N, C-alpha and C positions, 0 to 999 in steps of 0.2 A: 283367868277370871276377870270380871269387870266390876270395879268398885263404883257404887252409887251412893253419894253422901246423903246424910239424913235430910229428910224433907223433899227429896227428889223422887221422880217416877221413872221407870224404865219402859220404853215402848218396844213392842215386838211385832213381827210380821211373819205369818206363815202363808206360803203359797203352794198350792198343788201344781206340779209341773206337768205330769202326764195325765192327771185327773184332778178335777176341782175338789174343793173341800165342802163340808156341810157346816152351816152356821145357823143362827136363829135370827131371822129378820125382825127388826123392830125390838121393842122391849126397852128402849132408851132413846133419848133425843140429844145426848151430850156425851162427850168422852169423860165427863166427871161422874156420870151415873155408874153406880156399883152394880155389877152383874152377879158376882159371887164374892164371898169374903169369909174369912175365919179370923181368929184372934191374931194372926200373923201377917195377912196380906189382903189386898183388895184387887180383884180383876175387874176392870172397868169396861163399859160398853165400847165396842170398837166400830170400825167401818169396813164394809166389804169392798173388795177390789175385784174388778172384772177378770174374766178368764182369758183375756186377750194377751196374756204374757205378764211377767213379773213387773210390778209397778205400773200396770195399765190404768189409764184414766177413765175407762168406759163408764163407770158408775158415778163419777164425780166425787164430791166430798161429803155428801149427806146420805149415804146408803148405810144407815145405822143398823148394826148387827151385834148380837152377843157372840163372844168367841165360841161358845158351845163346847168348851173343852170338857172332856170327861175328867181329866186330872192334870194338875200341875204338881210336879214332884219337887220338893225343896228340902234344904237343911236349914236349921236355925243357926245364924252366925255365932251366937253365944256358945253353941255346942261344938263348934269347929275347933280343932287343935291349932294353937299358934304355930306359925312357921318360923323356925329359928333363923336368926341372921347368920349364924355360923353353925356348922354341923359338929356336934360333940362326937368323940370317938365311940362312946357307949351311951345308948339311950333306950329306954323302954319304948316299944311300939305303941303309938297312940291307938286308943280304941276307936272304932268306927262310930261317927255321930249318927243319931237316929234320923231316918228319912221320914218326912211328913208329906201329906197329900192334901190338896184342896180339890174337892170334886168327888165323883164316884167312878168306880171301875166298870159300871154297867152303862150301857148305851140308852139314851133317852131320845126318842124320835119326835117329841113334841116341838112344833114350830120350825121344822127343818126347812132350809132353802140352800140350794147349791150356789157356789160362787168360786171365783178363782183363788181368792185368798182373803185373809182378814188381818187388819192392823188393830192393835189394842194396847192398853197400858196396864202395868201392874205397879201398885204402890205398896211398899213394905210398911207394915205397922210395927214390926220388929226386924232386926237384921236377918237377911235371908241369903241363901245361895240357891238359885233356881237351877235345877239340873236337867229336867225333861218336861216336855209338853205332850199330852195325848189328845188326839182329835180323830174325826172320821173323814175319810175321803167320801166323795159323792158317788156311791156305788162301787162296783168292782170288788165285792167282798171275797175274801179268800185269796186275793192276788196282791202283789206288791206294786206300788206306784211311787213315782219320784216326787220329791218335795224340796223346798228350800225354806229355812228359818233364819230370819234376820233380827238383829236388835238395832235400834237407832244408835248411831255412833255417839252423838252428844246426849247428855242427860236430859231428861224431861219428857213430857208426853209428845206423841205425834201430833202434827198440826196440818192445817190445809196447805201450807206452803212447803212442807217437807215430805208429805206422804207419797208423792209420785217422783221424788228426786232420789234416784238410787245412790248418788254420791253421799247422801246423808245416812246411809245404812251400812251395817257390817254383817256379812254372812257368818252365822255361828254354828249352823248344822245343816246338812243336806244329805241326800242319798235316796235310798229306797226303803219304804216301810210297808209291812203287810197290813191290809185293812181287814181287821177281824170284826165280825158283826157286833159282838157284845162288849168288846173291850177296846176297840179303836186301833189307830195307828200311833206309833210312838216315835218321836225324834230320836236321833242318835244322841248320846249324852253330851251335854255342854255345861258350862259353868258360868253363871251370871250372878255376882254377889250384889245384893240390894240391902244396904244398911237401913235401920229403922227410920221412919218418917215419911 
């Protein structure tokens, strides 16, 4: 998992490898604009990246897009069991913490535009552990397509200077996901912990 101290933001980047993804063009003019939020997190307006390969510069730095995620799955950090520093010989099994979702499980086609990928930031309002992202590929429903999901290695939002520099990013999930018309495609599970702030 990845620890993000209070007051920090975690940047993410999803890129469709074998097929582009759908986003919502416009709707914000800054990476500080909030696209979706609940009492625990903010998903901010991101920037679309060109289909010419991962970290492609084709659209430049001002192709403002909303991530258009159907759901972000996460756990509240306060509900996660503490990890012991040493393992006792007998201990009760911890109960599974509740899973939360920001967004809808149903597809919304308003304002769609296809692009290679999208870079965006998530700010935690409470301590979080983000476990999966759900999005739509651009067409190809009922088939599986390949993707890569990255997090920015250093803490903080993505910027003009690091958004095309692959050395600043860490791959956290990849593979193939089925594009289902009404519920989207889902990353393989990953763990990114985002403390409050």
